[in-house]
Backbone as CSV, one residue per row, in Angstrom:
resi,resn,N_x,N_y,N_z,CA_x,CA_y,CA_z,C_x,C_y,C_z
1,MET,0.753,-1.106,0.005,-0.140,-0.147,-0.041,1.028,1.409,-0.009
2,LYS,2.002,0.973,0.128,2.852,2.075,0.136,3.067,2.809,-1.443
3,TRP,2.721,2.047,-2.046,2.928,2.483,-3.462,1.775,3.560,-4.032
4,ARG,0.749,3.460,-3.133,-0.311,4.371,-3.441,-0.114,5.578,-3.222
5,GLY,0.717,5.796,-1.699,1.141,7.294,-1.362,1.916,7.643,-2.343
6,THR,3.017,6.693,-3.154,3.913,7.396,-4.096,3.295,7.685,-4.988
7,VAL,2.191,7.027,-5.601,1.591,7.183,-6.897,0.803,8.293,-6.786
8,ALA,0.041,8.883,-5.479,-0.561,9.824,-5.318,0.249,11.129,-4.956
9,ALA,1.578,11.237,-5.134,2.905,12.105,-4.620,3.168,12.515,-6.112
10,PHE,3.008,11.546,-6.793,3.821,11.606,-8.104,2.819,12.347,-9.046
11,LEU,1.280,12.018,-9.161,0.146,12.372,-9.760,0.301,14.145,-9.456
12,LEU,0.547,14.334,-8.023,0.186,15.927,-7.700,1.299,16.340,-8.332
13,LEU,2.334,16.043,-8.221,3.559,16.619,-9.021,3.550,16.924,-10.202
14,VAL,3.120,15.762,-11.002,3.040,15.906,-12.484,1.927,16.950,-12.753
15,SER,0.405,16.955,-11.900,-0.254,18.049,-12.216,0.039,19.293,-11.886
16,SER,0.819,19.624,-10.726,1.379,20.829,-10.353,2.229,21.391,-11.483
17,SER,2.981,20.566,-11.831,3.857,21.053,-13.149,2.884,21.432,-14.567
18,LEU,2.231,20.434,-14.832,1.155,21.127,-15.843,0.400,22.310,-15.447
19,LEU,0.044,22.341,-14.471,-0.373,23.904,-14.370,0.193,24.907,-14.357
20,ALA,1.556,24.785,-13.902,2.688,25.882,-14.036,2.816,26.106,-15.700
21,GLN,2.922,25.099,-16.493,3.007,25.233,-17.449,1.832,25.775,-18.319
22,GLU,0.930,25.618,-17.931,-0.528,26.173,-18.547,-0.786,27.699,-18.249
23,GLY,0.413,28.114,-17.030,-0.065,29.488,-16.827,-0.852,29.625,-15.192
24,GLY,-0.950,28.684,-14.917,-2.034,28.608,-13.686,-3.411,28.535,-13.915
25,ARG,-4.167,28.275,-13.036,-5.683,28.356,-12.903,-6.379,29.502,-12.509
26,THR,-5.861,30.089,-11.682,-5.976,31.391,-11.032,-5.737,32.521,-11.648
27,PRO,-6.218,33.606,-11.706,-5.771,34.865,-12.017,-4.623,35.163,-11.457
28,SER,-4.308,35.252,-10.310,-2.922,35.740,-9.564,-1.866,34.603,-10.335
29,ASP,-2.168,33.187,-10.203,-0.947,32.475,-11.281,-0.898,32.823,-12.471
30,THR,-1.840,33.393,-13.283,-1.526,33.502,-14.604,-0.450,35.064,-14.803
31,VAL,-0.936,35.849,-13.728,-0.031,37.214,-13.684,1.505,36.893,-13.214
32,ASP,1.596,35.924,-12.504,2.726,35.449,-11.797,3.419,34.512,-12.907
33,ALA,2.854,33.873,-13.666,3.416,33.074,-15.031,4.059,34.146,-16.072
34,PHE,3.085,35.129,-16.303,3.639,36.206,-17.343,5.107,36.856,-16.810
35,HIS,4.805,37.030,-15.526,6.046,37.889,-15.186,7.321,36.860,-15.118
36,LYS,7.157,35.792,-14.882,8.405,34.547,-14.996,8.577,34.479,-16.324
37,ALA,7.857,34.351,-17.264,8.287,34.555,-18.544,8.879,35.681,-19.007
38,LEU,8.492,36.814,-18.762,9.252,37.881,-19.105,10.624,37.421,-18.539
39,ARG,10.824,37.206,-17.345,12.029,37.225,-16.651,12.907,36.223,-17.591
40,ASN,12.317,35.165,-17.809,13.206,34.023,-18.403,13.176,33.945,-20.184
41,LEU,12.801,35.381,-20.515,12.992,35.396,-21.974,12.401,34.497,-22.857
42,ASP,11.251,34.107,-22.254,10.314,33.096,-22.757,9.088,33.681,-23.561
43,THR,9.322,33.985,-24.761,8.275,34.828,-25.719,7.213,34.035,-25.954
44,ALA,7.251,32.977,-26.279,5.847,31.701,-26.411,5.264,31.638,-25.263
45,GLY,5.957,31.688,-24.315,5.100,31.244,-23.008,4.585,32.530,-22.411
46,ALA,5.151,33.740,-22.573,4.424,35.191,-22.347,3.193,35.198,-23.193
47,LEU,3.478,35.217,-24.561,2.198,35.145,-25.562,1.377,34.529,-25.124
48,SER,1.358,33.182,-24.766,0.283,32.170,-24.580,-0.542,32.394,-23.438
49,LEU,-0.423,33.548,-22.478,-1.080,33.924,-21.435,-1.927,35.391,-21.817
50,LEU,-1.690,35.722,-22.933,-2.161,36.712,-23.550,-3.212,36.514,-24.090
51,ASP,-4.555,37.189,-23.937,-5.513,37.372,-24.931,-5.797,37.861,-25.992
52,ARG,-6.078,37.277,-27.235,-6.129,38.094,-28.565,-6.757,39.529,-28.478
53,GLY,-7.132,39.877,-27.779,-7.852,40.901,-27.741,-7.104,41.977,-26.476
54,LEU,-5.786,41.548,-26.666,-5.090,42.588,-25.420,-4.730,44.005,-25.766
55,VAL,-4.993,44.742,-24.626,-4.721,46.346,-24.970,-3.860,46.394,-23.737
56,VAL,-2.751,47.277,-24.143,-1.746,47.593,-23.028,-1.836,48.919,-22.590
57,TYR,-1.573,49.431,-21.434,-1.299,50.900,-21.009,0.070,50.766,-20.200
58,GLU,1.103,51.067,-20.713,2.350,50.907,-20.161,3.053,52.459,-20.098
59,PHE,2.866,53.207,-18.841,4.069,54.226,-18.694,3.511,55.355,-19.680
60,GLY,2.031,55.250,-19.935,1.543,56.262,-20.707,1.680,56.207,-22.281
61,ILE,2.220,54.946,-22.665,2.257,54.675,-23.900,1.002,53.534,-24.052
62,VAL,0.106,53.437,-25.007,-0.608,52.323,-25.314,-0.393,51.362,-26.395
63,ASP,-0.389,50.204,-26.303,-0.295,49.197,-27.271,-1.497,48.552,-27.545
64,PRO,-2.440,48.713,-28.505,-3.675,48.464,-28.599,-4.300,47.256,-29.114
65,THR,-3.075,46.272,-29.663,-3.129,45.142,-29.949,-2.251,43.748,-29.509
66,VAL,-2.399,42.798,-29.283,-1.337,41.742,-28.911,-0.056,41.825,-30.027
67,GLU,-0.419,41.671,-31.014,0.713,42.005,-31.957,1.455,43.294,-31.568
68,SER,0.962,44.296,-31.489,1.805,45.803,-31.269,2.599,45.434,-29.853
69,TYR,2.030,45.186,-28.714,2.958,44.525,-27.722,3.800,43.459,-27.795
70,GLY,3.813,42.590,-28.460,4.249,41.426,-28.656,5.753,42.040,-29.715
71,LEU,5.551,42.810,-30.352,6.523,42.883,-31.496,7.504,44.164,-30.695
72,ARG,6.408,45.488,-30.400,7.515,46.609,-30.001,7.564,46.674,-28.506
73,HIS,6.968,46.414,-27.513,7.474,46.624,-26.384,7.506,45.485,-25.529
74,MET,6.980,44.341,-25.779,7.352,43.055,-25.108,8.791,42.715,-24.781
75,PRO,9.597,43.024,-25.961,11.093,42.698,-25.738,11.838,43.682,-24.634
76,HIS,11.517,45.089,-24.610,11.780,45.732,-23.450,11.484,45.295,-22.174
77,ASP,10.264,45.066,-22.161,9.700,44.433,-20.901,10.311,43.243,-20.380
78,MET,10.911,42.296,-21.264,11.755,41.310,-21.252,13.038,41.527,-20.564
79,ASP,13.789,42.581,-21.303,14.940,43.040,-20.972,15.156,43.810,-19.452
80,LEU,14.027,44.566,-19.249,14.043,45.368,-17.965,13.569,44.054,-16.910
81,ALA,12.813,43.080,-16.800,12.664,41.919,-16.193,13.659,41.467,-15.539
82,ARG,14.609,41.345,-17.016,15.777,40.252,-16.462,16.918,41.193,-15.770
83,ALA,16.634,42.406,-16.091,18.055,43.380,-15.240,17.435,43.836,-13.842
84,THR,16.220,43.360,-13.486,15.648,43.806,-12.012,14.931,42.743,-11.206
85,SER,14.836,43.060,-10.077,14.353,42.530,-9.240,12.689,43.123,-8.709
86,TRP,11.657,42.142,-8.887,10.444,42.722,-8.910,9.737,42.085,-7.368
87,LYS,9.720,42.870,-6.342,9.225,42.187,-5.075,7.868,42.634,-4.913
88,LEU,6.798,41.379,-4.665,5.415,41.634,-4.591,5.263,42.314,-2.976
89,GLU,4.722,43.297,-3.252,4.283,44.237,-2.006,2.979,44.042,-1.616
90,THR,2.090,44.198,-2.461,0.741,43.902,-2.038,-0.038,43.472,-3.161
91,ARG,-1.166,42.714,-3.037,-1.927,42.249,-4.323,-3.657,42.096,-3.588
92,ARG,-4.411,42.453,-4.736,-5.703,42.222,-4.145,-6.557,41.703,-5.447
93,THR,-7.325,40.659,-5.521,-8.152,40.091,-6.425,-9.203,40.431,-6.351
94,GLY,-10.215,40.138,-7.461,-11.501,40.383,-7.583,-12.059,39.990,-8.847
95,GLY,-13.275,40.104,-9.028,-14.057,39.896,-10.203,-15.122,38.723,-10.038
96,GLU,-15.827,38.242,-10.917,-16.501,37.080,-10.658,-16.787,36.631,-12.088
97,GLY,-17.110,35.013,-12.304,-17.371,34.530,-13.486,-16.386,34.570,-14.239
98,ASN,-16.358,34.712,-15.526,-15.251,34.760,-16.604,-14.256,36.086,-16.443
99,ASP,-14.615,36.953,-15.546,-13.882,38.317,-15.823,-13.170,38.629,-14.454
100,ARG,-12.095,38.556,-14.284,-11.150,38.845,-12.898,-10.313,39.798,-13.156
101,TRP,-9.799,40.483,-11.983,-8.643,41.576,-12.045,-7.609,41.140,-10.815
102,VAL,-6.891,41.635,-11.209,-5.514,41.874,-10.082,-5.096,42.482,-9.943
103,LEU,-4.778,43.378,-8.949,-4.132,44.506,-8.595,-2.914,44.392,-7.830
104,SER,-1.657,44.731,-8.085,-0.530,44.119,-7.517,0.431,45.793,-7.303
105,THR,1.337,45.697,-6.611,2.159,46.703,-6.141,3.633,45.928,-6.149
106,TYR,4.475,46.299,-6.884,5.708,45.902,-6.842,6.961,46.752,-6.361
107,ARG,8.002,46.372,-5.511,9.178,47.030,-5.250,10.463,46.962,-6.487
108,VAL,10.419,47.724,-7.104,11.482,46.954,-8.409,12.730,47.761,-8.288
109,THR,13.762,47.009,-8.033,15.372,47.453,-8.036,16.300,46.976,-8.813
110,GLY,17.134,47.587,-9.176,18.110,46.991,-10.165,18.663,48.035,-11.126
111,LYS,18.905,47.650,-12.381,19.442,48.877,-12.997,18.440,48.679,-14.330
112,THR,18.619,49.699,-15.126,18.050,49.795,-16.819,18.957,49.144,-17.623
113,VAL,18.731,48.814,-18.422,19.636,48.302,-19.713,20.736,49.201,-20.004
114,ASP,20.685,50.528,-19.805,21.663,51.170,-20.210,22.290,51.707,-18.449
115,SER,22.134,50.974,-17.638,22.698,50.978,-16.428,22.299,51.842,-15.578
116,ARG,21.188,52.693,-15.642,20.703,53.691,-14.480,20.139,52.866,-13.587
117,PRO,20.329,53.334,-12.268,19.604,52.621,-11.101,18.325,52.677,-11.007
118,ILE,17.406,51.493,-10.479,16.227,51.717,-10.286,15.932,51.034,-8.960
119,ASP,15.173,52.228,-8.555,14.450,51.712,-6.933,13.030,52.504,-7.250
120,HIS,12.064,51.859,-7.289,10.931,52.632,-7.143,9.495,51.609,-7.138
121,THR,8.398,51.948,-6.945,7.306,51.436,-6.851,6.462,51.245,-8.091
122,THR,6.387,49.938,-8.758,5.547,49.983,-9.792,4.065,49.339,-9.390
123,LEU,3.025,49.742,-10.075,1.778,49.793,-9.798,1.256,48.924,-11.018
124,GLU,0.418,47.652,-10.711,-0.041,47.151,-11.933,-1.544,46.539,-11.721
125,THR,-2.391,47.303,-13.028,-3.617,46.475,-13.164,-3.736,45.405,-13.933
126,VAL,-4.382,44.558,-14.061,-4.284,43.299,-14.896,-5.678,42.745,-15.185
127,ILE,-6.641,42.776,-15.930,-7.454,42.321,-16.122,-7.756,40.810,-17.148
128,LEU,-8.298,39.880,-16.438,-8.013,38.416,-17.156,-9.486,37.951,-17.549
129,ARG,-9.618,36.811,-18.718,-10.922,36.573,-18.703,-10.735,35.046,-18.960
130,ARG,-11.397,34.133,-18.296,-11.533,33.058,-18.951,-11.224,32.485,-20.051
131,SER,-10.522,31.233,-20.272,-10.481,30.839,-21.475,-10.162,29.244,-21.373
132,GLY,-11.401,28.365,-21.481,-11.078,27.332,-21.231,-10.805,27.146,-19.738
133,ALA,-9.726,26.360,-19.400,-9.743,25.981,-17.679,-9.070,27.042,-17.305
134,ASN,-8.292,27.920,-18.148,-7.523,29.054,-17.600,-7.771,30.334,-17.920
135,PHE,-7.082,31.507,-17.352,-7.279,32.900,-17.336,-6.202,33.192,-18.430
136,ARG,-6.853,34.154,-19.349,-5.816,34.906,-19.970,-5.870,36.352,-19.843
137,ILE,-4.779,37.056,-20.055,-4.695,38.680,-19.789,-5.190,39.263,-20.769
138,VAL,-6.211,40.225,-20.924,-6.816,41.040,-21.527,-6.458,42.832,-21.812
139,HIS,-5.655,42.737,-20.309,-5.381,44.298,-20.168,-4.399,44.223,-19.011
140,PHE,-3.484,45.224,-19.380,-2.401,45.295,-18.310,-2.428,46.838,-18.244
141,HIS,-1.896,47.609,-17.312,-1.647,49.002,-16.810,-0.843,48.990,-15.951
142,TRP,0.515,49.436,-16.526,1.562,49.833,-15.306,1.697,51.260,-15.312
143,SER,2.283,51.750,-14.080,2.954,52.770,-13.869,3.747,52.845,-12.622
144,THR,4.442,53.847,-12.384,5.216,53.950,-11.421,5.466,55.258,-10.429
145,SER,5.711,54.980,-9.423,6.105,56.496,-8.656,7.271,56.912,-9.047
146,ASP,8.090,56.773,-9.792,9.264,57.610,-10.423,9.133,57.954,-11.573
147,SER,8.715,59.475,-11.700,8.350,60.149,-12.725,9.707,60.452,-13.718
148,SER,10.870,60.370,-13.333,11.921,60.209,-14.181,11.951,59.322,-14.847
149,PHE,11.488,57.956,-14.271,11.762,56.661,-15.070,10.633,56.662,-16.020
150,GLN,9.344,57.161,-15.757,7.987,56.874,-16.623,8.353,58.032,-17.771
151,GLU,9.249,58.941,-17.528,9.447,59.634,-18.787,10.507,59.270,-19.568
152,GLN,11.419,58.695,-18.903,12.746,58.095,-19.855,11.827,56.891,-20.712
153,ILE,11.174,55.684,-20.018,10.186,55.113,-20.848,9.547,55.607,-22.032
154,GLN,9.023,56.559,-21.774,8.063,57.319,-22.525,8.558,57.800,-23.786
155,ARG,9.786,58.513,-23.604,10.963,59.155,-24.469,11.429,57.764,-25.488
156,GLN,11.884,56.824,-24.917,12.618,55.601,-25.520,11.395,55.053,-26.329
157,ARG,10.161,54.797,-25.977,9.116,54.162,-26.622,8.966,55.081,-27.941
158,GLN,8.651,56.731,-27.597,8.419,57.142,-28.687,9.164,57.368,-29.746
159,GLN,10.325,57.195,-29.435,11.540,57.098,-30.465,11.436,56.016,-31.462
160,GLU,11.027,55.030,-30.675,11.038,53.868,-31.911,9.511,53.716,-32.413
161,GLU,8.501,54.563,-32.207,7.677,54.713,-33.068,7.622,54.691,-34.549
162,PRO,6.934,54.248,-35.378,7.401,54.413,-36.681,7.077,55.660,-37.075
163,ALA,7.574,56.360,-38.327,7.167,57.581,-38.243,5.932,57.340,-39.622
164,PRO,5.239,58.457,-39.617,3.846,58.538,-40.255,4.067,58.111,-41.725
165,ALA,3.637,57.565,-42.511,3.501,57.301,-44.098,3.232,58.666,-44.466
166,ALA,4.325,59.128,-45.698,3.781,60.059,-46.519,2.722,59.935,-47.283
167,ARG,2.216,60.849,-47.495,0.776,60.655,-48.569,1.105,61.146,-49.945
């Protein structure tokens, strides 16, 4: 009968592993899995957690589609996640049915990719929608307590915007 305990432990381990790979079953698990994918430079993993209708508000810049975010700004978010430490300070969750939200504050420390020191609070609002057994992110909104960092990000992202097409 010892083997039953071993089999049960094995099944629990496997199901936990599969749950982590799928991004989790709770909204908070999905948010945490997204941050982990960014930190690990896992583009496919990060994109798998995003809804096709994603809209991102990031430090005063809008990405109106998942394609826009994935191609233009997600690579910068990955670089920043890799170069910094995000310590969760507070989290609230809510919603019902298929629509949920997760509000988090993080203490972000480290350095930007151009070696400027970072030490501020980042505020994050995430709205998620159930898709099958899991939740997918339909909206992110990030802001920071550090106005100079916010301005730096805005300048950097605006410089990357394609020039309007000539008529």
